[in-house]
N, C-alpha and C positions, 0 to 999 in steps of 0.2 A: 528288723529285717521292712517291715511297711515303709521305715525311714528312708531306707537303703533306696527304695524301691521308688519313692517319690524322689527323690533326687537323681537318682537314673534316667527317670521320665521326663523330668525337668529339664536337664541336662541337654536330653534327644532333642527335646520341642526346640530349645535353642539353638541348638547347631543344627535342626532342620531351618529355623527360622535366619538364620545367619545366612546359609545357603543361599535360600530364596531372596534374601536382600539382594546376596552377592550377585547370584545368575543376573537380578531383576536391573542391579545396575550395572553390569556388563554389555546386558543386552541396550541400554540406555547410550551408554556410551558408546557403543556399535553406532545406535542410531546418529549418535553425533557427530560421528564421522564419517557415517553415510551423506550426512544435510551435508556435509564440508563439499561431498562428490559430485551433488544435485546440482544441474545448470536451470536456470530460469530465464523465464522468454516471455516479451506481451504476445497475449495471444489474441484482443481485442480490446478495446473501450469502446463504451455505450454506456446512455442514457444520460449523457453530458449537457449539463445547463447552467447558464449564468444567469444569476439571479430572474432566474423562473423563464428564461430564455432557451429554447433548445438549437444548438448552438449547431447543430447539422443542418438546421436551414438559414441560416446565417452562410454557414460555408459553403450553400448553394447558391447563396445571391439571393435568399427569398425573406432578407429580412423587413420584417411588415411596419406599417406604421404604430400597431399595436407594442413590439417588440421593441422600438424603441422609447417609447413611453414607458417601457417596462423597465428599461435600463435605465429610464431617468426618472424614473420615481427611486429605484434602488440608491442612486444617490443621494437623492434628496432623504430618503429616512435612512440612510446610514448602516444600510445593510446588503452587501452582493457578496449573498451566498454562492457559489462554486462547489458541485458535486459531479462526481463520475464515475461510474463501475467499470472496475479494470478487475479482467479477467488474466489470472498469471499462471503460466504453464511449469510446472516443477519437474523437471527430466529426471528420474535415478537411474543410472546406468551401472550401478551396482547389484549385485545378487543378494541383498540384504535390505529389506524396507528400512526409511528412515518417516519419522513420528516429529512433526510441526506442530508446536504447539501456540504460539502467537508469531504476531509478524508486526516488526514499527514499519511505518512508511513515512518517510520525507517528501514532500511536493516541494519542487522548485519553481520559482517564477523566473522570469530573466533570468537565467543559472542563479540565482538567489536562494536560498532554502528560507522558504515563506512559511508554513506547517509541519507540523509532524503529530500524529497517532499511533495508534495500536488498534489490532484487530484481537481476540482471543478466541480461538477456533482451532480444535486438533483434525488434524489432517494425517493421517497413515498414504507417504508416498511410496506404494508400491515398486518392488524391485524389477530392474529395466522395463520399467511404465512410466508416464506422463502424466500427471494429475494437474487438472485444473483446479485453484486455490483461486477463489472472488476476494476481490478485498472493493469494499464501499470506500471512497477520499470524501473531505467534505470541510470545507472552510469557509470564511468570511473573508474576501478580496476588499473591501472597502475602504482597508488603510492605504492601496496602492492607490485609488481613484479618490480619494476624499480630496488631494488637491487639482487633479491632471483633469476632474469632468467626464462628463457622458462620451465626450470627441475618443477618450482613450480608451474609454470602456468597451464602445464598438469597437475599435482597434485590436481589440484585446478577444470578443468572443468573435470577429472576423479571423482571426491565427487559426482557430479549427480548420481540419480538413474533414472530409466526411466519414474517415474512418475514427474519428476522434481524439487526435493527437495534437498537437500547437503547435507552431514553430516559436512560444511562449513558456511549454509547460514542461517538465520532468518528473519523473518519478521515479525515485528509489526504495528500495526494502532489504530490513534486515531481520531475518526470520531468526525463530529461538527455538528449544527443546526444552523439557523438563526432566529432571535427573535427579532422583532422591529427593521432591523438594524444593530443588533449585533451578530456578531461571538461566538458561546458559544461552548466549548470543553469539550468532556471525561475528565474525570479531569486525566485518565492519560492511559498510551499505552495498548492497547490488544496482545497477542501475539496470530497470524498467522498461522507463517511457524515456527517451531522449527529446531534445527538443528539434523537429525539424522543419526545412523550407518552407513557408508559410507558397502554396499555389493555388489556393482559392479564387478566383478573378470575380466574386464578388465582394472582398475588400470594402470595407469603409474606413474613411480616416487616415490619417497621413503618416501611418504606421511609425509614428514614436517609440519609443522605447520603453521598457515599462520599466523602475526603481522601486524595488519593495523597501517599503521604510520601519523602524520600529522593530524590536524586540519579535525572536521567532515565536510562534506559536505553539504550543503544546508542549510547553518543558515540563 
């Protein structure tokens, strides 16, 4: 009798566990479907720096002798770090929440994929709302300017406008969700930041076209 009771309890527990698993799986699958319906947009770009130079100053035509020295020093030291913070607006038009677990990013320079990376932070995109998802992007641009030198680097820094966008820079993202321990990615990258026509009057250099060389980073 006790043995039968134990078996019955074990069977009931297994059934309950299976139901919970299936419920969780159904919710996660629903999140995947909702994630596909979300709309992604660029809210703003901030804290953009090239080799430690604040490009907002350059975009305002306020490039200083110190800035030029820092850019030249970056070429000499073979390190030209680019860093920027991007706030992405994710709008969920559906009646159910969407769960964002990771986000791959791809940085394009002069319309060529230059670097990739991944951020791992969970975000719940509430139903009928827009959630801001912050993304930090950083890479080393030295291989672009190793042969073209300081003038081309100054031109690149001058390509940024006051709002942080650039005529030579693009950003794409590929959001992912987690289902039963497995990561499922969006089928394609989504364009967030597109290159724009440069309008700043303080541009320096000859406006030469950048040509990234070498293998894509971050693979």
